[in-house]
MIKEPA-784417 format. One record per residue (C-alpha): x, y, z. Coordinates in nm, 2 decimals, m for minus. Layout:
+--------+--------+--------+
|     xx |     yy |     zz |
+--------+--------+--------+
|      X |      Y |      Z |
...
+--------+--------+--------+
This chain:
+--------+--------+--------+
|     xx |     yy |     zz |
+--------+--------+--------+
|   3.64 |  m1.16 |  m1.88 |
|   3.41 |  m1.44 |  m1.99 |
|   3.43 |  m1.59 |  m1.64 |
|   3.33 |  m1.25 |  m1.49 |
|   3.03 |  m1.23 |  m1.72 |
|   2.92 |  m1.59 |  m1.63 |
|   2.97 |  m1.51 |  m1.26 |
|   2.76 |  m1.19 |  m1.28 |
|   2.49 |  m1.37 |  m1.47 |
|   2.48 |  m1.65 |  m1.21 |
|   2.46 |  m1.39 |  m0.93 |
|   2.18 |  m1.21 |  m1.10 |
|   1.98 |  m1.53 |  m1.15 |
|   2.04 |  m1.62 |  m0.78 |
|   1.92 |  m1.27 |  m0.68 |
|   1.60 |  m1.31 |  m0.87 |
|   1.54 |  m1.65 |  m0.70 |
|   1.60 |  m1.49 |  m0.36 |
|   1.36 |  m1.21 |  m0.44 |
|   1.09 |  m1.44 |  m0.55 |
|   1.14 |  m1.67 |  m0.26 |
|   1.14 |  m1.38 |  m0.02 |
|   0.78 |  m1.30 |  m0.11 |
|   0.64 |  m1.64 |  m0.04 |
|   0.39 |  m1.65 |   0.24 |
|   0.34 |  m1.28 |   0.24 |
|   0.05 |  m1.04 |   0.15 |
|   0.03 |  m0.73 |  m0.06 |
|  m0.10 |  m0.39 |   0.04 |
|  m0.21 |  m0.24 |  m0.30 |
|  m0.28 |   0.13 |  m0.34 |
|  m0.34 |   0.13 |  m0.72 |
|  m0.63 |   0.33 |  m0.87 |
|  m0.97 |   0.25 |  m0.71 |
|  m1.31 |   0.24 |  m0.86 |
|  m1.49 |   0.58 |  m0.92 |
|  m1.68 |   0.60 |  m0.59 |
|  m1.35 |   0.59 |  m0.40 |
|  m1.04 |   0.81 |  m0.39 |
|  m0.68 |   0.71 |  m0.43 |
|  m0.48 |   0.66 |  m0.11 |
|  m0.11 |   0.64 |  m0.05 |
|   0.08 |   0.45 |   0.22 |
|   0.28 |   0.68 |   0.45 |
|   0.32 |   0.47 |   0.76 |
|   0.35 |   0.10 |   0.84 |
|   0.36 |  m0.03 |   1.20 |
|   0.48 |   0.30 |   1.33 |
|   0.75 |   0.35 |   1.07 |
|   0.74 |   0.62 |   0.80 |
|   0.72 |   0.50 |   0.45 |
|   0.91 |   0.72 |   0.21 |
|   0.84 |   0.55 |  m0.12 |
|   0.81 |   0.71 |  m0.46 |
|   0.46 |   0.81 |  m0.55 |
|   0.46 |   0.55 |  m0.83 |
|   0.51 |   0.26 |  m0.58 |
|   0.16 |   0.12 |  m0.52 |
|   0.23 |  m0.23 |  m0.38 |
|   0.40 |  m0.33 |  m0.06 |
|   0.47 |  m0.68 |   0.06 |
|   0.40 |  m0.75 |   0.43 |
|   0.41 |  m1.05 |   0.66 |
|   0.08 |  m1.20 |   0.76 |
|  m0.08 |  m1.07 |   1.08 |
|  m0.20 |  m0.74 |   1.22 |
|  m0.05 |  m0.42 |   1.08 |
|  m0.11 |  m0.06 |   1.16 |
|  m0.12 |   0.14 |   0.84 |
|  m0.13 |   0.52 |   0.79 |
|  m0.26 |   0.65 |   0.46 |
|  m0.32 |   0.99 |   0.30 |
|  m0.61 |   1.05 |   0.07 |
|  m0.59 |   1.22 |  m0.27 |
|  m0.90 |   1.43 |  m0.22 |
|  m0.92 |   1.79 |  m0.31 |
|  m1.19 |   2.06 |  m0.34 |
|  m1.25 |   1.99 |  m0.72 |
|  m1.38 |   1.65 |  m0.62 |
|  m1.68 |   1.81 |  m0.44 |
|  m1.60 |   1.64 |  m0.11 |
|  m1.44 |   1.93 |   0.09 |
|  m1.09 |   1.96 |   0.22 |
|  m0.91 |   1.75 |   0.48 |
|  m0.87 |   1.93 |   0.81 |
|  m0.50 |   1.88 |   0.89 |
|  m0.53 |   2.02 |   1.24 |
|  m0.72 |   1.72 |   1.38 |
|  m0.60 |   1.57 |   1.70 |
|  m0.64 |   1.22 |   1.56 |
|  m0.54 |   1.09 |   1.22 |
|  m0.84 |   0.94 |   1.04 |
|  m0.60 |   0.76 |   0.80 |
|  m0.46 |   0.52 |   1.06 |
|  m0.62 |   0.18 |   1.10 |
|  m0.52 |  m0.17 |   1.20 |
|  m0.58 |  m0.45 |   0.95 |
|  m0.52 |  m0.82 |   0.97 |
|  m0.37 |  m0.96 |   0.65 |
|  m0.34 |  m1.33 |   0.54 |
|  m0.06 |  m1.48 |   0.34 |
|  m0.12 |  m1.51 |  m0.03 |
|  m0.37 |  m1.22 |  m0.04 |
|  m0.38 |  m0.88 |  m0.21 |
|  m0.56 |  m0.60 |  m0.03 |
|  m0.67 |  m0.31 |  m0.25 |
|  m0.69 |   0.00 |  m0.03 |
|  m0.84 |   0.34 |  m0.10 |
|  m1.00 |   0.64 |   0.08 |
|  m1.38 |   0.67 |   0.12 |
|  m1.55 |   1.00 |   0.18 |
|  m1.78 |   0.99 |   0.49 |
|  m1.94 |   1.33 |   0.44 |
|  m1.92 |   1.65 |   0.24 |
|  m1.69 |   1.82 |   0.50 |
|  m1.38 |   1.63 |   0.38 |
|  m1.39 |   1.35 |   0.63 |
|  m1.28 |   1.02 |   0.50 |
|  m1.16 |   0.68 |   0.61 |
|  m0.93 |   0.41 |   0.46 |
|  m1.12 |   0.11 |   0.32 |
|  m1.02 |  m0.22 |   0.17 |
|  m1.23 |  m0.22 |  m0.14 |
|  m1.11 |  m0.56 |  m0.28 |
|  m0.94 |  m0.87 |  m0.14 |
|  m0.81 |  m1.12 |  m0.38 |
|  m0.56 |  m1.41 |  m0.40 |
|  m0.21 |  m1.32 |  m0.52 |
|  m0.15 |  m1.48 |  m0.86 |
+--------+--------+--------+
């Protein structure tokens, strides 16, 4: 039994090392709460693949390079911006960004008018600590 506990502990420690090593040289797309003049956004697509993550997940590790991201904006009528027109032929929440290794990109939605139009923006770029 003691050997089993030691083996499990060793495997757990190795798993943590693999997880930490697996993020080296990557960047973070961060969808945490933005400043007041912007609106929260949520990642729903990355490089053409749907992202089905819990709403509480706000950070996503990605490889350096160009990435196509699709975001939704948390904007509603109570915010005085208008409503999002879901019948548009193009999705205003899809943009291509170039990310660098070791950087965190904080992403939000910025209203472009009072009709509910918006665009994704990188409101802060910082080094990953």
